[in-house]
VOZA-193696 format. One record per residue (C-alpha): x, y, z; residue in one letter. Coordinates in pm, whole numbers, padded with zeros to 5 digits, always signed. Each point is the difference from the previous one (the first is absolute). Layout:
N
XYZa ...
//
This chain:
392
+04893+05920+01630x -00167+00253+00172x -00412+00066+00086x -00052+00209-00311x +00200-00252-00251x -00145-00279+00162x -00406+00154-00095x +00129+00061-00324x +00129-00311-00095x -00322-00193+00182x -00250+00249-00250x +00234-00117-00293x -00040-00331+00070x -00366-00023+00032x -00024+00259-00332x +00176-00308-00148x -00177-00278+00100x -00373+00210-00037x +00129+00143-00359x +00091-00408-00083x -00352-00155+00116x -00191+00229-00194x +00225-00030-00279x -00089-00365+00016x -00350+00029+00047x -00029+00229-00322x +00186-00202-00160x -00216-00305+00092x -00325+00210-00091x +00132+00104-00368x +00075-00322-00091x -00360-00182+00149x -00176+00322-00136x +00159+00076-00341x -00063-00169-00274x -00250-00231+00232x +00282-00166+00062x +00055-00187+00316x +00334-00143+00205x -00047-00368+00104x +00206-00224+00083x +00243-00283-00238x -00205-00332+00120x -00351+00204+00007x +00091+00102-00406x +00112-00336-00108x -00310-00166+00171x -00230+00241-00171x +00144-00093-00330x +00020-00315+00000x -00421+00084+00101x -00080+00220-00258x +00241-00285-00217x -00218-00303+00068x -00335+00121+00026x +00029+00331-00232x -00298-00138-00229x -00169-00117+00266x -00048+00343+00117x -00028+00095-00357x -00322-00223-00073x -00178+00071+00344x +00052+00376-00166x -00163-00050-00318x -00286-00255+00161x -00068+00316+00275x +00025+00259-00308x -00131-00131-00306x -00196-00311+00096x -00363-00030-00039x -00068-00190+00303x +00083+00153+00365x +00155-00245+00253x +00120+00086+00338x +00375-00024+00071x -00026-00257+00261x -00177-00207-00251x +00257+00057-00263x +00285-00089+00276x -00165-00309+00079x -00018-00130-00289x +00373+00061-00060x +00086-00155+00308x -00223-00334-00049x +00124-00016-00376x +00366+00012+00173x -00032-00295+00214x -00220-00152-00265x +00287-00048-00209x +00157-00222+00221x -00270-00260-00099x +00010-00100+00332x -00357-00057+00177x +00155+00001+00343x +00177+00346-00111x -00255+00271+00067x -00048+00419+00088x -00296+00096+00214x -00197+00343+00034x -00062+00133+00335x -00316-00120+00003x +00101-00400-00105x +00302-00008+00209x -00240-00008+00272x -00186-00244-00123x +00268-00212-00049x +00187+00046+00325x -00380-00064+00142x -00021-00299-00209x +00321-00163+00101x -00013+00095+00377x -00398-00176-00015x -00118+00351+00131x -00313+00070-00174x -00348+00189+00070x -00288-00189+00105x -00155-00178+00293x +00196-00270+00149x -00152-00314-00048x +00203-00335-00214x -00261-00215-00116x +00040-00289-00250x -00303-00158-00253x -00114-00350+00143x -00160-00288-00212x -00341+00174-00013x +00186+00295-00121x -00085+00199+00273x +00240+00298+00126x +00084-00135+00365x +00191+00228+00212x +00352-00219+00171x +00134+00290+00184x -00095+00339+00092x +00330+00271+00082x +00011+00128+00335x -00118+00279+00112x -00094+00100-00424x -00363+00145-00113x -00104-00307-00059x +00094-00118+00381x -00151+00342+00116x -00345-00076-00201x -00057-00354+00157x +00132-00197-00282x +00150-00359+00089x +00154-00287-00063x -00238-00276-00178x -00254+00282-00160x -00123-00032-00363x +00050+00360-00177x -00310-00045-00254x +00001+00351-00173x +00181+00311+00009x -00186+00331-00049x -00311-00186-00122x +00180-00228-00288x +00144-00362+00002x +00292-00122-00168x +00085-00320-00108x +00393+00015+00045x +00243+00092+00276x +00159+00251-00195x -00307+00202-00094x -00130-00014+00319x +00383+00125+00197x -00027+00316-00301x -00400+00031+00148x +00145+00048+00371x +00340+00209-00029x -00007+00331-00114x +00090+00321+00129x +00107+00139+00300x -00307+00077+00229x -00264-00022-00262x -00252-00286+00136x -00114-00358-00164x -00350-00136+00111x +00064-00423+00095x -00222-00213+00022x +00043-00341+00168x -00172-00294+00139x +00125-00166+00355x -00243-00315+00154x -00199+00068-00292x -00115+00322+00055x +00057+00352-00243x +00166+00316+00121x +00119+00295-00199x +00250+00246+00209x +00173+00301-00169x +00357+00021+00082x +00250+00290-00097x +00331-00169-00180x +00310+00069+00188x +00365-00122-00069x +00037-00371+00019x +00348-00164-00025x -00057-00380-00033x +00212-00308+00187x +00204-00189-00258x +00047-00261+00212x -00259-00246+00170x +00038-00334+00217x -00162-00265+00138x -00006-00325+00130x -00097-00248-00283x -00125-00355+00065x +00238-00304+00111x +00158+00312+00203x +00170+00167-00278x +00108+00321+00011x -00077+00215-00296x +00067+00367-00097x -00134+00198-00359x +00240+00297-00133x -00240+00209-00221x +00298+00233-00079x +00334+00210+00158x -00127+00351+00094x +00211+00205+00233x -00082-00212+00320x -00041-00357-00139x +00307-00175+00181x -00117+00169+00316x -00311-00174-00019x +00108-00343-00153x +00221-00002+00319x -00283+00090+00226x -00184-00293-00134x +00287-00224-00045x +00065+00048+00450x -00357-00026+00054x -00008-00346-00214x +00320-00127+00137x -00126-00010+00337x -00296-00225-00088x +00250-00272-00103x -00116-00119-00236x +00127-00254-00275x +00096+00240-00271x -00026+00279-00177x -00202+00071-00398x +00126+00374-00118x -00200+00093-00295x +00086+00222-00264x -00208-00079-00256x -00135+00293-00208x +00220+00264+00188x +00147+00230-00232x +00278+00104+00186x +00059+00361+00136x +00306+00129+00234x +00290-00273-00077x +00170+00159+00365x -00324-00180+00161x +00069-00329-00192x +00349+00016+00139x -00126+00077+00357x -00245-00331-00051x +00278-00219-00122x +00243+00052+00272x -00269-00103+00221x -00027-00334-00207x +00360-00106-00015x +00312-00031+00203x +00316+00215-00103x +00031+00012-00380x -00072+00200-00336x -00344+00062-00073x +00097+00184-00333x +00168+00226-00162x -00023+00319-00285x +00158+00130-00292x +00003+00264-00166x +00067+00074-00384x +00392+00083+00034x -00039-00400+00182x +00111+00145+00344x -00172-00276+00268x -00177+00089+00331x -00045-00306+00219x -00253-00016+00315x +00029-00236+00265x -00223-00118+00258x +00128-00034+00378x +00089-00310+00217x -00386-00065+00168x -00308-00103-00200x -00289-00210+00094x +00006-00297+00138x -00327-00107-00167x +00027-00283-00308x -00178+00223-00264x -00100-00045-00378x -00023+00312-00262x -00339+00039-00237x +00041+00108-00328x -00134+00070-00346x -00005+00236-00297x -00094+00280+00203x +00247+00002+00232x +00258+00235-00117x +00290+00244+00075x +00056+00019+00416x -00192-00328-00025x +00285-00199-00225x +00275+00192+00251x -00173-00218+00263x -00069-00324-00210x +00397+00044-00131x +00157+00039+00295x -00225-00291+00205x +00081-00248-00338x +00383+00097-00054x +00036-00059+00395x -00204-00319-00004x -00202+00159+00356x -00338-00122-00089x -00189-00140-00354x -00158+00205-00276x -00379-00149-00103x -00176+00127-00270x +00027+00107-00342x +00343+00192-00132x -00033+00393+00092x -00051+00281-00198x +00380+00138-00100x +00063+00375+00099x +00335-00016+00101x +00048+00365-00042x +00047+00278+00277x -00131+00335+00001x +00091+00349+00141x -00223+00255+00106x +00097+00348-00090x -00268+00289+00195x +00063+00361-00168x -00114+00355+00218x -00320-00015-00216x -00104-00360+00110x +00068-00129-00301x +00180-00328-00017x +00218-00220-00198x -00047-00358+00033x +00306-00158-00208x +00188-00356+00013x +00325+00036+00086x +00096-00365+00103x -00026-00346-00074x +00007-00262+00301x +00086-00349+00006x -00026-00334+00179x +00242-00017+00275x +00192-00318-00230x -00054+00223-00292x -00300-00099-00164x -00140+00295-00200x -00360+00075+00065x -00131+00256-00251x -00211-00159-00242x +00112-00305+00094x -00140-00054+00359x +00007-00289+00230x -00096-00331+00003x -00131-00162+00297x +00118-00344+00172x -00314-00136-00047x -00221+00143-00341x -00390-00030+00104x -00266+00155-00189x -00284+00150+00213x -00345-00125-00046x -00251+00267-00026x -00323-00246+00059x -00093+00011+00303x +00127+00075+00345x +00313-00250-00107x +00335+00189+00036x +00240-00275-00126x +00320+00196+00081x -00098+00081+00329x -00035-00383+00092x +00269-00040-00181x +00208+00169+00241x -00213-00090+00310x +00132-00361-00150x +00381+00112+00012x +00018+00092+00323x -00209-00255+00163x +00312-00247-00188x +00288+00196+00183x 
//
């Protein structure tokens, strides 16, 4: 082919390509604009069609409310009511839809995080609010409060219950609170700026007769790590035995319970989960475990993750359970977070003891049933646990 013919052929090819592309663009434009139609792929069309069929009535109702209803309600409030109503149809008090602000509050709760000053206090026999601990580097620590101080007033008011006093101390991040306390008979008032505080969920000590004691108040994000630290510290003191207090522990993260059970038990099954289709998922402990003899304290407030630990210990004969029957929450929730900060907490599984005993709505019966004596300082459950460890 000579040079002139070759150039002519290239021109024809280029013109053909351009015409083809232009025609395709024109076709798409025509299909997209003529009659208000747009091209969509098959999957998108099918999805939109299903949404229209399934939620068309909801859209019609919302449109009627907005166009003809007497009351003006924001769209976000309308949709939150829809989401909460949908989850509420499950009749499951543990499944919930949280708005963005509610989701933040829930996450703070399960992670033992709040905005306050960073003191832990108890109400003694004289109904005084005695500070039992001050969180290191917290606002209270920086303000000079110490263990043993007695809180007498908050913002000039006195309180009769721990819950009321706790609510008064907590507040919005960066706000100020006036705390009046006594030390050695001298009263002082300090102004403290509230900050973000993370509570320690595990505490340990040595009781009389050289018995180790660990209290787990809930299962938050770092509970297993805190437990490992306390256990390691107490093991070095070579105690006669260990008492693990799960009383009034409402639960929390299941993975933290699995990690703590793993520290207590040799290689064995800790628990297994079962979904609505009957599929089972087993969770096992590793070979290593504490060499300390131990007893678990449980009661009607021991629930959820507490019951995972208690059932694993009982079925695998790791230690004895003392107290009263546990709460009986043998179900697990999964959390699903959305881009706007809202959250769905949905019950997805039921869990069972290693031997297959149902826990939900049944609870766990302790090896030794001992009722709590609320009179005076007598703790019959704790004393029974100490007796069992002494006898071994």
